C-alpha positions in Angstrom: -132.1 141.8 -42.7 -128.2 140.9 -42.0 -126.8 137.2 -41.6 -126.0 136.7 -37.8 -124.0 133.7 -38.9 -120.2 133.7 -38.3 -119.4 133.0 -42.3 -120.3 136.2 -43.1 -117.8 138.4 -45.8 -114.8 139.5 -45.3 -114.4 143.1 -47.4 -113.0 144.1 -49.5 -111.7 140.4 -51.1 -115.3 138.6 -50.1 -113.5 135.7 -48.5 -115.3 134.2 -45.7 -114.2 135.1 -42.5 -114.6 132.1 -41.1 -113.3 128.9 -43.8 -111.9 131.8 -46.5 -113.8 130.2 -49.4 -115.2 132.9 -51.8 -118.6 134.4 -50.0 -121.2 133.2 -49.7 -119.5 129.5 -49.3 -121.4 126.5 -48.5 -122.3 127.3 -45.0 -123.0 130.9 -45.8 -125.8 129.4 -48.0 -127.0 127.3 -45.9 -127.3 129.7 -42.8 -129.0 132.1 -45.1 -131.3 129.6 -46.9 -132.8 129.2 -42.9 -132.6 132.8 -42.1 -134.5 134.1 -44.8 -136.4 130.6 -45.0 -140.0 132.9 -44.3 -138.6 135.6 -47.1 -137.6 134.3 -50.0 -137.8 137.4 -51.9 -136.0 139.6 -49.1 -133.3 137.1 -49.7 -133.1 137.6 -53.2 -133.2 141.4 -52.5 -130.5 140.8 -50.1 -128.0 138.6 -52.5 -128.1 141.3 -54.9 -126.8 144.4 -53.0 -124.3 142.0 -51.6 -123.3 141.3 -55.3 -123.7 144.6 -56.3 -121.0 145.6 -53.0 -119.0 142.8 -54.3 -118.6 144.2 -57.4 -118.1 147.5 -56.6 -115.1 146.8 -54.2 -113.6 143.8 -56.2 -113.8 145.3 -59.9 -115.0 149.3 -59.6 -117.6 150.7 -61.5 -117.0 150.4 -64.9 -116.2 146.8 -65.4 -117.5 144.0 -66.4 -119.1 141.2 -64.4 -116.9 138.6 -64.4 -118.2 135.2 -65.3 -120.1 133.4 -63.2 -120.7 135.9 -60.5 -124.7 135.4 -61.0 -124.0 132.0 -59.7 -122.1 133.0 -57.2 -124.5 135.4 -55.6 -127.8 135.0 -57.2 -128.4 132.0 -58.9 -128.4 129.2 -55.9 -130.9 130.8 -53.8 -133.5 130.4 -56.6 -132.7 127.1 -57.4 -132.9 125.8 -53.4 -136.5 127.0 -52.6 
């Protein structure tokens, strides 16, 4: 499953293609919650994979995770269920 809306990540910067905010932007979060409503665990797996790809694109394999990264990619999805 991949997002179907226009608010998708622009790699390698990981900004939103539609609004330019850090992805997932507020609209992407709303769209993802609706799209994965029947499978919230799949949303978590999808977001974790996206976070890994973003870390690799932006910081490489040997860098530490920047502060707030978990909140940006994962924590919001668990709070909204």
